[in-house]
C-alpha positions as CSV (number, residue, x, y, z in Angstrom):
1,X,-41.0,82.5,7.0
2,X,-41.5,80.3,10.3
3,X,-40.8,82.6,13.1
4,X,-41.0,81.4,16.9
5,X,-42.6,84.5,19.4
6,X,-41.2,84.2,22.8
7,X,-42.9,86.1,25.8
8,X,-41.0,85.1,28.8
9,X,-43.2,86.5,32.1
10,X,-42.0,86.8,35.3
11,X,-44.0,83.2,36.2
12,X,-44.6,82.4,32.8
13,X,-43.5,81.6,29.1
14,X,-46.1,82.5,26.6
15,X,-45.6,81.3,22.7
16,X,-46.5,81.5,19.5
17,X,-45.0,79.9,15.9
18,X,-46.2,81.7,13.1
19,X,-45.6,80.7,9.1
20,X,-45.5,84.5,8.1
21,X,-46.0,85.3,4.3
22,X,-46.2,89.3,5.1
23,X,-46.5,91.9,7.6
24,X,-49.9,91.4,7.6
25,X,-50.6,87.9,5.9
26,X,-49.4,84.7,8.4
27,X,-50.6,80.9,9.4
28,X,-50.6,80.5,13.2
29,X,-48.8,76.9,13.4
30,X,-49.1,76.5,17.0
31,X,-49.1,78.4,20.3
32,X,-49.1,77.5,24.4
33,X,-47.8,78.6,27.9
34,X,-45.7,77.8,30.4
35,X,-47.0,79.0,33.8
36,X,-47.3,79.1,37.4
37,X,-42.8,78.7,36.9
38,X,-41.3,78.4,40.3
39,X,-44.4,77.5,41.7
40,X,-45.6,73.8,43.0
41,X,-48.4,73.4,40.5
42,X,-46.6,74.5,36.9
43,X,-48.4,73.4,33.7
44,X,-47.4,73.5,30.0
45,X,-50.4,74.1,27.4
46,X,-49.6,73.4,23.8
47,X,-52.0,74.0,20.8
48,X,-50.9,72.8,17.5
49,X,-53.5,74.5,15.0
50,X,-56.4,72.4,13.8
51,X,-55.4,69.9,16.7
52,X,-56.1,69.2,20.6
53,X,-54.7,70.8,23.0
54,X,-52.2,68.9,25.1
55,X,-52.1,69.9,28.7
56,X,-49.1,68.6,31.3
57,X,-49.1,69.6,35.0
58,X,-45.6,69.3,36.3
59,X,-43.2,71.5,38.1
60,X,-41.1,74.0,36.6
61,X,-38.2,75.2,38.8
62,X,-36.8,78.3,36.4
63,X,-37.7,79.7,32.8
64,X,-34.6,77.2,31.2
65,X,-37.1,74.1,32.2
66,X,-39.8,76.2,30.9
67,X,-38.0,76.7,27.6
68,X,-36.8,73.6,27.0
69,X,-40.4,72.3,27.3
70,X,-41.6,75.0,24.7
71,X,-39.0,73.8,22.2
72,X,-39.5,70.1,22.9
73,X,-43.2,70.4,22.3
74,X,-42.7,71.8,19.0
75,X,-40.8,69.0,17.7
76,X,-42.8,66.2,19.6
77,X,-43.3,63.6,17.6
78,X,-47.1,63.1,18.5
79,X,-48.4,66.4,18.9
80,X,-45.4,69.3,17.4
81,X,-45.4,71.1,14.1
82,X,-42.0,70.8,12.9
83,X,-40.0,68.1,11.8
84,X,-36.6,70.0,13.6
85,X,-35.3,73.0,15.1
86,X,-33.8,73.7,11.3
87,X,-37.4,74.7,10.1
88,X,-37.3,78.2,12.9
89,X,-35.7,80.7,10.5
90,X,-36.0,83.6,13.2
91,X,-37.3,84.1,16.7
92,X,-38.8,86.9,18.4
93,X,-38.5,88.1,22.2
94,X,-40.8,90.5,24.2
95,X,-38.3,92.1,26.7
96,X,-39.8,93.9,29.4
97,X,-36.6,96.6,29.9
98,X,-34.6,98.3,27.8
99,X,-34.1,101.8,30.0
100,X,-33.2,104.7,27.5
101,X,-31.0,102.5,25.4
102,X,-33.7,101.0,22.7
103,X,-36.3,103.2,21.6
104,X,-37.3,100.5,18.8
105,X,-36.3,96.7,17.9
106,X,-32.7,95.5,17.5
107,X,-31.2,91.9,16.5
108,X,-29.7,90.2,19.2
109,X,-25.9,90.5,19.2
110,X,-23.5,90.9,22.5
111,X,-23.8,94.5,23.0
112,X,-27.5,93.9,23.0
113,X,-27.4,91.2,25.7
114,X,-24.8,93.4,27.4
115,X,-27.6,95.8,27.7
116,X,-30.4,93.6,28.6
117,X,-28.2,92.0,31.3
118,X,-27.6,96.1,32.5
119,X,-31.2,96.5,32.8
120,X,-31.7,93.2,34.9
121,X,-31.7,95.4,38.1
122,X,-34.4,97.8,37.0
123,X,-36.6,94.6,36.1
124,X,-35.6,91.7,38.5
125,X,-38.4,89.6,37.9
126,X,-38.3,89.6,33.8
127,X,-35.1,90.8,32.4
128,X,-32.9,87.4,34.0
129,X,-36.0,85.3,32.5
130,X,-35.6,87.1,28.9
131,X,-32.0,86.6,28.9
132,X,-32.5,82.6,29.9
133,X,-34.8,82.4,26.8
134,X,-32.5,84.3,24.2
135,X,-29.7,82.0,25.4
136,X,-31.6,78.6,25.7
137,X,-32.5,79.6,21.4
138,X,-29.1,80.3,21.1
139,X,-28.0,77.2,22.4
140,X,-30.6,75.0,20.4
141,X,-30.7,77.3,17.0
142,X,-27.5,79.1,16.9
143,X,-27.6,80.5,13.3
144,X,-31.1,81.8,13.5
145,X,-31.4,85.4,14.3
146,X,-33.1,86.7,17.0
147,X,-34.9,90.1,17.5
148,X,-36.0,91.6,20.8
149,X,-38.7,94.2,21.3
150,X,-38.7,96.1,24.2
151,X,-41.9,97.2,26.8
152,X,-40.1,100.3,27.5
153,X,-39.7,102.1,24.2
154,X,-43.1,102.7,23.7
155,X,-42.8,104.9,27.0
156,X,-39.4,107.1,25.5
157,X,-42.3,109.2,24.3
158,X,-42.8,110.7,28.0
159,X,-42.0,114.1,28.5
160,X,-38.8,114.7,31.3
161,X,-42.0,116.0,33.6
162,X,-43.3,112.7,33.6
163,X,-40.3,110.5,33.9
164,X,-38.2,112.1,36.3
165,X,-38.4,111.6,40.4
166,X,-37.8,114.1,42.9
167,X,-34.3,112.7,43.6
168,X,-31.1,114.9,43.3
169,X,-30.7,115.2,39.4
170,X,-27.1,113.9,40.1
171,X,-28.8,109.9,40.1
172,X,-30.1,110.2,37.1
173,X,-27.1,111.3,35.5
174,X,-25.1,108.5,36.7
175,X,-27.7,105.7,37.6
176,X,-30.1,106.5,35.1
177,X,-32.8,106.7,37.7
178,X,-36.1,107.6,36.1
179,X,-39.6,106.4,35.1
180,X,-39.3,103.7,32.4
181,X,-42.8,102.0,32.3
182,X,-43.4,98.5,31.1
183,X,-45.8,96.6,29.1
184,X,-45.3,99.2,26.0
185,X,-46.1,96.6,23.7
186,X,-49.4,95.9,25.3
187,X,-50.6,99.4,25.9
188,X,-49.2,100.2,22.2
189,X,-51.3,97.3,20.8
190,X,-54.7,98.4,22.9
191,X,-54.7,101.4,22.3
192,X,-54.5,101.2,18.4
193,X,-57.3,98.2,18.5
194,X,-59.5,99.8,20.6
195,X,-59.2,103.4,18.8
196,X,-60.1,101.3,15.4
197,X,-63.0,99.4,17.2
198,X,-64.8,102.5,18.1
199,X,-63.9,104.8,15.1
200,X,-60.8,106.9,16.6
201,X,-58.2,107.9,15.0
202,X,-55.4,106.9,17.4
203,X,-53.5,109.7,16.1
204,X,-56.0,112.4,17.5
205,X,-57.0,110.8,20.7
206,X,-56.8,110.3,24.8
207,X,-56.9,107.1,25.9
208,X,-56.3,105.2,29.3
209,X,-55.2,101.7,28.5
210,X,-55.2,98.9,31.5
211,X,-52.6,95.8,31.5
212,X,-53.7,93.4,34.4
213,X,-52.1,90.2,35.3
214,X,-49.3,88.8,37.4
215,X,-48.0,92.3,36.7
216,X,-50.4,95.5,36.2
217,X,-49.7,99.0,34.9
218,X,-51.8,101.5,33.5
219,X,-51.1,104.0,30.9
220,X,-52.0,107.4,29.5
221,X,-51.7,107.8,26.0
222,X,-52.1,111.1,24.2
223,X,-52.6,111.0,20.2
224,X,-51.0,107.2,20.1
225,X,-48.0,108.4,22.5
226,X,-47.4,107.4,25.9
227,X,-47.0,110.6,28.1
228,X,-47.6,108.6,31.7
229,X,-47.6,105.3,33.3
230,X,-47.8,103.6,36.5
231,X,-44.8,101.4,36.4
232,X,-41.6,103.3,37.2
233,X,-37.6,102.7,37.3
234,X,-38.6,99.0,37.9
235,X,-41.8,97.0,37.3
236,X,-42.7,97.5,41.0
237,X,-44.1,100.7,41.2
238,X,-47.7,101.2,40.8
239,X,-50.7,98.8,41.2
240,X,-50.5,95.8,43.5
241,X,-49.4,92.5,41.7
242,X,-48.9,89.0,41.9
243,X,-45.6,89.0,44.0
244,X,-45.0,92.9,43.6
245,X,-46.0,95.7,46.6
246,X,-46.6,98.4,44.4
247,X,-47.1,101.9,45.0
248,X,-45.8,102.1,49.0
249,X,-44.2,105.1,51.1
250,X,-40.4,104.5,50.8
251,X,-40.5,105.5,54.8
252,X,-42.5,102.0,55.6
253,X,-39.6,100.3,53.1
254,X,-36.8,101.8,55.8
255,X,-38.9,101.1,58.9
256,X,-39.2,97.0,57.8
257,X,-35.8,96.7,57.6
258,X,-34.8,98.6,60.5
259,X,-37.3,96.4,62.4
260,X,-36.8,92.9,60.9
261,X,-32.8,93.9,60.7
262,X,-33.2,92.6,56.9
263,X,-30.4,93.3,54.6
264,X,-30.9,95.4,51.0
265,X,-31.0,92.2,49.3
266,X,-33.2,90.9,51.7
267,X,-35.9,93.8,51.3
268,X,-35.4,93.1,47.2
269,X,-36.9,89.9,47.3
270,X,-39.3,90.4,50.1
271,X,-41.2,93.4,47.8
272,X,-40.7,91.9,44.8
273,X,-41.6,87.8,45.3
274,X,-43.0,88.0,48.6
275,X,-45.3,91.3,48.6
276,X,-48.2,91.8,46.4
277,X,-51.4,89.3,46.1
278,X,-49.1,86.6,47.8
279,X,-48.0,89.1,50.7
280,X,-51.6,90.4,51.3
281,X,-53.4,87.1,50.8
282,X,-50.6,85.1,52.4
283,X,-52.1,82.0,50.2
284,X,-51.5,82.7,46.5
285,X,-49.8,84.9,43.7
286,X,-52.1,83.8,41.1
287,X,-55.3,86.0,40.4
288,X,-57.5,82.9,39.1
289,X,-57.0,81.0,42.9
290,X,-57.3,84.2,44.3
291,X,-60.8,84.7,42.9
292,X,-61.9,81.7,44.2
293,X,-60.5,81.9,47.1
294,X,-62.5,85.1,47.1
295,X,-65.8,83.7,46.2
296,X,-65.5,80.9,48.9
297,X,-65.3,83.9,51.5
298,X,-61.6,84.5,52.1
299,X,-61.2,87.8,54.0
300,X,-57.8,88.3,52.7
301,X,-58.4,87.4,49.1
302,X,-61.5,89.9,48.9
303,X,-58.9,92.3,50.4
304,X,-56.6,91.6,48.3
305,X,-58.8,91.4,44.7
306,X,-60.4,94.8,46.4
307,X,-57.4,96.8,46.5
308,X,-56.3,95.9,43.1
309,X,-60.0,97.6,41.8
310,X,-59.8,100.3,43.9
311,X,-55.8,101.2,43.0
312,X,-57.1,101.0,38.9
313,X,-60.0,103.5,39.5
314,X,-57.3,105.8,41.6
315,X,-54.9,105.6,38.6
316,X,-57.5,106.1,36.0
317,X,-59.6,108.9,37.6
318,X,-56.7,111.3,38.8
């Protein structure tokens, strides 16, 4: 069975094409990434297994264009690995936010899509991108089943005292306001892989996992289950990230809104898309470019990376 696996992030689309013989036996046919979506210098890197990597630098305005680049690469006459899209028998998607609707994977239907859409407010940089990826696949592969797995599902084992906020309880009941976390598939995989590498039984262990990138989070795992994590209702909470501010005193948000006369939507854009690495450095949201700038002596780039490392240590020690 040939399966296309899609991971739409806030600024990237990672993909793998797998020929699955069983749950544990498979061949990787191709892999790649569409990155820096929405930035001036976008890139497609496509690697057909056993052949040379193909790299294309081009402007990629959004995830719809990015998804089309992935599908076109898979059937390209020069570097593709499929005769046609009809060779794909199933598509799997990683979804950031499923709230408390999902504690496991689900087959895509309109009800599932409506719940993913409901959660867009909780993952504003991700869930809309996931929906675009799913819809793009539906257009090209209308008869192919699609399955979604949720980053939040792993964190559904957090106890109420870990996921609740100190807000009036009615907002939890009315609007589902609570900590959901993210990167659950990553944290679960790393915990199991790390335990195996050092000879631990993951079901009798205490592990801290770190997922660091354009989006970053830290999770405390006890006996293989998530008991606390740094991200909150949305991926905005926690560590400083590519364009997200991370932990900020809520009154600082209100103060800026009053001083700058910003609407809620404008403030939403500021903390989600104009802050973090980009906001502090005033240069870039990309960690690789940040590292180059810091090594070149740029003060704000150095400050940005120091903030990230300091916050990582603070979370893990506390």
